[in-house]
Each structure stands twice: as structure tokens, then as C-alpha cells.
C-alpha positions in Angstrom: 122.4 159.8 99.7 121.5 163.4 100.6 123.6 165.1 103.2 122.2 167.0 106.3 123.1 170.7 106.8 125.4 169.7 109.5 127.1 167.2 107.4 127.5 169.6 104.5 129.1 172.2 107.1 131.5 169.7 108.4 132.5 168.9 105.1 133.1 172.3 104.2 135.2 172.8 107.1 137.4 169.9 106.4 137.9 171.2 102.8 138.8 174.7 104.3 141.6 173.5 106.4 144.2 175.3 104.4 142.3 178.3 104.3 141.7 178.5 108.0 145.1 178.1 108.6 146.3 181.0 106.6 143.7 183.1 108.5 145.1 181.9 111.7 148.6 182.7 110.7 147.4 186.5 109.9 145.5 186.7 113.2 148.5 185.6 115.3 150.6 188.0 113.2 148.4 190.7 114.0 147.6 189.9 117.5 151.4 190.1 118.1 151.8 193.4 116.6 148.9 194.8 118.6 150.3 193.3 121.9 153.8 194.8 121.1 152.1 198.3 120.6 150.5 198.0 124.1 153.8 197.0 125.6 156.0 199.5 124.1 153.6 202.5 124.9 153.3 201.1 128.5 149.5 201.0 128.6 148.4 201.1 132.2 145.2 201.4 134.4 145.4 205.1 134.6 145.1 205.3 130.8 141.5 203.9 131.2 140.4 207.1 133.0 139.6 210.2 131.3 139.1 214.1 131.9 136.3 216.3 131.5 135.2 219.7 130.1 137.7 220.6 127.2 139.6 217.4 127.5 143.0 219.0 127.9 146.1 216.9 129.1 144.3 213.7 128.6 147.2 211.0 129.2 144.8 208.1 128.2 143.8 209.6 124.7 147.4 210.4 124.0 148.6 206.8 124.5 145.7 205.5 122.7 146.6 207.7 119.6 150.3 206.3 119.8 149.1 202.8 120.3 147.0 202.9 117.1 149.9 204.8 115.2 152.1 202.3 116.0 149.7 199.3 115.0 149.2 200.8 111.5 152.6 202.2 110.9 151.4 205.7 111.1 153.3 209.0 112.2 150.3 210.1 114.1 146.7 208.7 114.8 143.5 210.4 115.9 141.2 207.9 117.9 138.2 209.5 118.9 134.5 208.7 120.1 133.3 212.0 118.6 133.3 210.5 115.1 129.8 209.6 114.8 130.2 207.2 111.8 132.7 205.9 109.3 131.3 208.4 106.7 132.0 211.1 109.3 135.2 210.1 110.0 136.3 209.9 106.2 134.6 213.2 105.7 136.9 214.9 108.5 139.8 213.5 106.6 138.7 215.1 103.3 137.5 218.4 104.5 140.7 218.8 106.4 143.0 218.0 103.6 141.1 219.6 100.6 140.3 223.3 100.2 138.8 225.3 97.3 140.2 224.5 93.8 141.9 221.2 95.0 141.0 218.1 93.0 139.7 214.7 94.3 139.9 211.7 92.2 138.2 208.3 93.1 140.5 205.4 91.9 137.8 202.8 92.0 134.8 204.0 90.2 131.9 205.7 92.1 132.0 205.6 95.9 129.2 204.1 97.9 126.1 206.2 98.5 126.8 208.1 101.7 130.2 209.1 100.4 128.6 210.5 97.2 126.6 212.9 99.3 129.8 213.9 101.1 131.4 214.5 97.9 128.5 216.2 96.4 127.2 214.0 93.3 124.1 212.9 95.3 121.8 214.6 97.6 119.3 217.3 97.8 120.2 221.0 97.2 121.1 221.8 100.8 123.0 218.6 101.2 125.2 219.4 98.1 125.6 222.9 99.2 127.5 221.6 102.2 129.4 218.9 100.4 133.1 219.2 99.0 131.9 220.0 95.5 129.7 222.8 97.3 132.8 224.2 98.9 134.5 224.3 95.4 136.5 221.1 95.5 136.8 219.6 92.0 135.9 216.0 91.6 136.3 212.9 88.9 136.4 209.4 89.1 138.3 206.6 87.3 135.5 204.2 85.8 135.6 200.7 86.4 136.6 198.1 83.7 133.1 196.1 83.2 132.1 197.7 86.4 134.2 195.2 88.2 138.1 196.0 87.9 140.3 199.0 88.3 141.5 200.6 85.1 145.2 201.2 86.0 145.9 202.5 82.5 143.1 205.2 82.8 144.2 206.1 86.4 147.6 206.9 85.0 146.0 209.0 82.3 143.8 210.8 84.9 146.2 211.6 87.7 148.4 214.8 86.9 149.8 217.9 88.8 146.2 219.0 89.4 145.1 216.3 91.3 145.4 216.8 95.2 144.2 213.7 96.5 143.2 210.2 95.1 140.4 208.3 97.2 141.0 204.6 97.4 137.9 202.7 98.8 139.2 199.2 99.9 135.7 197.8 100.1 133.2 197.3 97.7 130.0 198.7 99.1 126.9 197.9 97.4 128.6 196.9 94.1 129.6 194.1 92.3 133.3 195.3 91.9 136.1 193.3 93.7 137.4 194.9 97.1 140.7 196.1 96.8 143.7 193.9 98.1 146.8 195.5 99.6 148.7 194.6 96.6 146.1 196.6 94.5 146.2 199.4 96.7 149.9 199.4 96.5 149.7 199.4 92.8 147.3 202.2 92.9 149.8 204.3 95.1 152.8 203.8 92.8 150.8 204.9 89.6 149.7 208.0 91.5 153.0 208.8 93.0 154.9 208.3 89.8 152.6 210.9 88.3 152.5 213.3 91.1 154.4 212.6 94.2 152.8 215.3 96.3 149.3 213.8 95.5 147.8 212.5 98.8 146.8 208.7 98.7 144.0 208.4 101.1 142.4 205.1 101.7 138.9 204.2 103.0 140.0 201.2 105.3 136.5 200.4 106.7 135.8 196.7 106.9 139.6 196.0 106.1 141.6 196.2 109.1 143.5 192.8 110.2 142.3 190.8 107.3 145.7 190.6 106.1 149.0 190.9 107.6 149.7 194.6 106.1 147.8 197.7 106.1 147.6 200.5 103.6 150.2 202.9 105.0 152.7 200.2 104.8 152.5 200.0 101.1 152.4 203.6 100.1 149.2 205.2 101.2 149.5 208.6 103.2 146.4 208.6 104.9 143.7 206.2 106.0 140.5 206.2 108.1 138.2 203.5 109.6 135.3 203.1 112.1 135.3 201.6 115.5 131.9 199.8 115.2 133.6 197.7 112.4 136.7 195.9 112.5 139.1 198.0 114.5 136.6 198.2 117.5 136.7 194.4 118.0 132.9 194.4 118.7 132.8 196.2 121.8 133.6 199.8 121.1 130.3 201.9 121.3 131.1 204.5 118.9 133.9 206.4 117.1 136.6 206.2 114.3 140.1 206.6 113.8 142.3 208.5 111.2 146.1 207.6 110.7 148.9 208.3 108.5 151.3 211.4 107.9 151.4 213.7 110.9 150.4 216.9 109.0 147.5 215.2 107.2 146.1 213.7 110.5 146.4 217.0 112.3 144.5 218.9 109.3 141.8 216.0 110.0 141.6 216.9 113.5 141.0 220.6 112.9 138.2 219.5 110.6 136.8 217.4 113.5 137.2 220.2 116.1 138.4 223.7 115.2 141.4 225.6 114.3 143.6 226.1 117.3 142.1 223.0 119.0 143.0 220.2 116.5 143.9 216.6 118.3 144.7 218.6 121.6 141.0 218.6 123.0 137.8 216.4 123.3 136.7 214.8 126.5 136.5 210.9 125.8 133.4 210.3 128.2 135.2 207.3 129.7 135.3 205.2 126.6 139.2 204.9 126.9 139.1 201.2 128.2 136.7 200.1 125.7 138.8 201.5 122.9 142.1 200.0 124.1 140.4 196.4 124.8 138.6 196.8 121.4 141.6 197.2 119.3 143.3 194.4 121.4 140.4 192.0 120.7 140.2 193.0 116.8 142.6 190.7 115.4 140.9 187.6 116.7 137.4 188.8 116.1 138.3 189.7 112.5 139.7 186.3 112.2 136.5 184.7 113.2 134.4 186.8 110.8 136.7 186.1 107.9 136.4 182.3 108.6 132.7 182.7 108.6 132.7 184.5 105.3 134.9 181.8 103.7 132.7 179.0 105.1 129.6 181.0 103.4 131.4 181.4 100.2 132.1 177.5 100.1 128.5 176.3 101.1 126.6 178.8 98.7 128.7 177.9 95.9 128.1 174.3 96.6 124.3 174.6 96.8 124.1 176.8 93.3 124.4 180.3 94.4 127.2 182.5 93.1 129.3 184.0 96.0 132.0 186.5 95.8 134.8 186.3 96.7 135.5 182.7 96.2 136.5 180.6 99.2 139.8 180.1 98.0 140.5 183.7 96.9 142.8 186.2 98.9 140.6 188.3 101.3 140.8 191.9 101.8 137.8 192.7 103.8 135.1 190.8 105.9 132.3 191.2 103.4 130.8 188.4 101.5 128.6 188.8 98.2 125.8 186.0 97.8 123.9 186.3 94.5 120.6 184.8 94.9 119.1 185.9 91.6 115.7 186.2 92.8 113.9 188.3 95.8 112.6 185.4 97.8 115.9 183.5 98.8 117.4 187.1 99.5 114.7 187.7 101.6 114.6 184.4 103.6 118.4 184.6 104.1 118.2 188.1 105.8 115.2 186.9 107.9 117.1 183.9 108.9 120.1 186.0 110.1 117.8 188.4 112.0 116.0 185.5 113.8 119.3 184.2 114.8 120.5 187.4 116.2 121.1 188.0 120.0 119.4 191.3 119.8 115.9 191.7 118.2 115.8 188.3 117.1 112.2 188.4 117.2 111.9 191.0 114.6 111.0 190.2 110.9 113.0 192.3 108.4 111.0 193.5 105.3 112.2 195.5 102.2 111.8 199.2 102.7 113.2 202.7 101.0 116.0 204.1 102.8 117.4 207.5 102.3 120.2 207.7 99.8 119.2 204.2 98.0 117.2 204.1 94.9 115.8 200.8 95.6 114.2 199.0 98.5 116.5 197.7 100.7 116.3 194.6 103.3 118.3 194.6 106.2 119.1 192.2 109.1 121.5 193.1 112.0 120.2 192.2 115.6 123.5 193.9 117.0 124.6 194.9 120.6 125.9 198.0 119.1 123.4 199.7 116.4 125.0 199.6 113.1 127.9 197.5 114.0 128.9 195.5 110.8 131.7 193.5 112.6 128.6 191.8 114.4 126.8 189.3 111.9 124.5 191.2 109.6 123.2 190.9 106.3 121.5 193.1 103.8 120.9 194.2 100.1 118.9 196.2 97.8 116.0 194.7 96.2 117.0 194.5 92.5 118.5 192.4 90.2 120.7 190.1 90.4 119.4 190.2 94.2 122.7 190.1 96.3 123.1 189.8 99.8 126.2 191.5 101.4 127.0 189.5 104.5 129.6 190.7 107.1 130.5 190.2 110.7 130.4 187.7 113.2 131.7 188.4 116.7 132.6 184.7 116.7 132.7 181.8 114.1 130.4 179.5 115.9 127.5 182.1 115.4 128.3 182.4 111.8 128.1 178.6 111.4 124.9 178.4 113.3 123.1 180.8 111.0 124.2 179.1 107.8 123.1 175.7 109.2 119.7 177.2 110.0 119.6 178.8 106.6 120.2 175.4 104.8 117.6 173.8 107.0 114.9 176.4 106.0 115.4 176.0 102.4 115.6 172.1 102.7 118.7 172.0 100.4 120.1 168.7 100.9 123.3 167.9 98.5 124.0 164.5 97.2 
């Protein structure tokens, strides 16, 4: 007897009981950690107000920095609306801590496309001129094993006294490699520090906040950064990013964002304090629902014959779910289903198109309240073999479940 889409999902939820319990435990731990940071730093209504002009003596901004620093176990944090994207946030950390003649090494193969332009391995002549390489920074990367796994042995060979910083990209980006677990990040940091104790271990933490009970600074990283329109903003922060880690490294990053002599001491916050405080407070629960949605998707797509990664019973380190469709038609159908069930622009039909920085056409679905927000339910993928959809986000688990049910209905995939 064939099962309906509703029955398929109900059975999957029963099978995922243990995985969901673990996600809830991580959520509860992180929520208490965040709450304690608010209490310890005496967050009050006066911290929701802002100053104008230069932004000097902004008490709310200072307390917000301290809350983030405590949550992420950092000496200092820089939380600013002025970061225009995750890429910009990462770029400030890189440019602030690397100068002419310094060497940057990527530990996990080639970074994602926008970071390649920041580094200078991609882009037109003018872009490359403004990149790290254009400013005289040396660059190399540790190739992956079979394009999927970290080559720890090669990493150990490539790190030496000339290596100024190692870039550790936690999430996979548009690749088939595995996203890096906290345990893998810890192993990378230990190898780097054993070869060069002065080398900066810098983690691109985008998509990873609150997925685990530990963050990169707790396992040996010196610096990390992320976007506030991803996990750490809880789905309500309108723009911005954060950098956290050792005080000197964070302050250097602040100088790159503002100017020498200003650093972290300036910058009016345009009445965004309350949203940023509330966003980080909501983040553990929002992230947990997104992870549950990803786990459910993994379970269902495996059952109906599509390869998904990570598997539903694997340890999670970010909110991204790969679904390999093997052909363009189901990839397009999936993205169109996600778009049609978006709260914003649900009437729009996404089509594959060329996007600057990408070699292949890309189809994108994301009817989000905040433009580009990937903690909200979205899906996209390049139109090339093996036709992988990268699904992420979901402000609540119910939304993800509805989208998955409707997709099952559209492809008429009843499973015995």
C-alpha cells in the first residue's frame, strides 16, 4: 500500500525522535548560555537606544559587543550593522590582520566564490588589484582529498613559520566537501599551532552558530566571523555581521572596517540595537528549527531515492542540506516549490540564470523578509552535474515541513 506525503513525513518524524532530542538538548544549552550573557551584562532598555553622528560613547553598542564576546567565549567582539554581508565581515578580518608579505593558507581547499575575489584568485583586473593578493599578501591552499575531505597530513607539511594565518571555512559553500565539525576545526587548530604557535587560526563561522554546543574559539581558533542575516541574527536582524576572538585581532579588524584611530570606538548604529539583542537571543531556537528541517529533508530524500548530505543521522555542524537530484528538472522543481511556499514573493517563478562570480547558471529560491537572509528557508544550486540543491534555513520547523510535503505531492512520489 502506498503512503501519502503526510504519512511519509509522520513516519520520518517518528524515526527521527532521537536526533530531534539531541537538537533540543543543544538548543537548550545554547539558550541558557545566551540568557546568562544577557543577565551578566545587565542588558536594559537603555541599551536599545543609539547615538548619532560619530557614534561615540554608545553604551548599547558596547554592551552588545560584550554579550557576543561572552556567548562566543571571546576576549572581544565587534558587532556592527556596517558590515554589508558575511563576505565583507570576513574581508575586514583578513585585511585587518594581513599585510604586505604575510601568507594566508586555506585549510579546506578552495574557498567559496565570493571569498576567492577577496583573496584575488578570481575576478577581473580591477577586482584583483583591490584583493589581498593585489596588496601583496601571499596565498596558498591545502587541496582536499578526493574533493571531499581535509588532508591533515598535507596541512602539517604546508604550515611553517612563514604562515601568518590559516583560513578555516566551516561550511561547504557550493561544493561537495563535508562541512567541518567542531572536532575537525579543533584538529586543524592543533596541527597549525604545533607547527607555528604564532599563526592565526581564523574561522569563517557562517551558517554554523549554535548548531553545536561549542563554537570555534573554544577549540583553539583565535578569530572567527559571521553574518547577522544568517544564524546569529535569529531571522530578524536587518543587516550586519560580527567578529570575535582575541582582543588585538578583533581591534585590527575594526580598524579595517572604520579607520586607524577610530577602530571599534565609532559608528552610529541607526537604532538597530534592539533587533540585534533580540536576534541573538532568539538565535538558538531558530537555528534548532532550521537544523530539524534539514534533518527531516535528509531522511525523506534518502527514502525517495535522492542522495542527501549530511545523512540524517550524521553529526551536524551547519544548517545546509545538500540534495543531489542528478538531473536539472527535479532541481528546478524543488527550487520552484520552495519559492512558491515563501511568505514573500511566493508568486515569483525562479529560473536558472548567470550570476556574477559563477561559471554556470544558478537557480535560486528565497522569498525572505530580509534580502539574502539564509536563516530563512531558501534553496539554490548551480545548473551543472550532479545538480545539487543547497537547502538552508527555516524560521520555524513547520514551514520546512510544509515545503517538503508539497514537493512530495508535486512529484507524486508515494513510497510503499
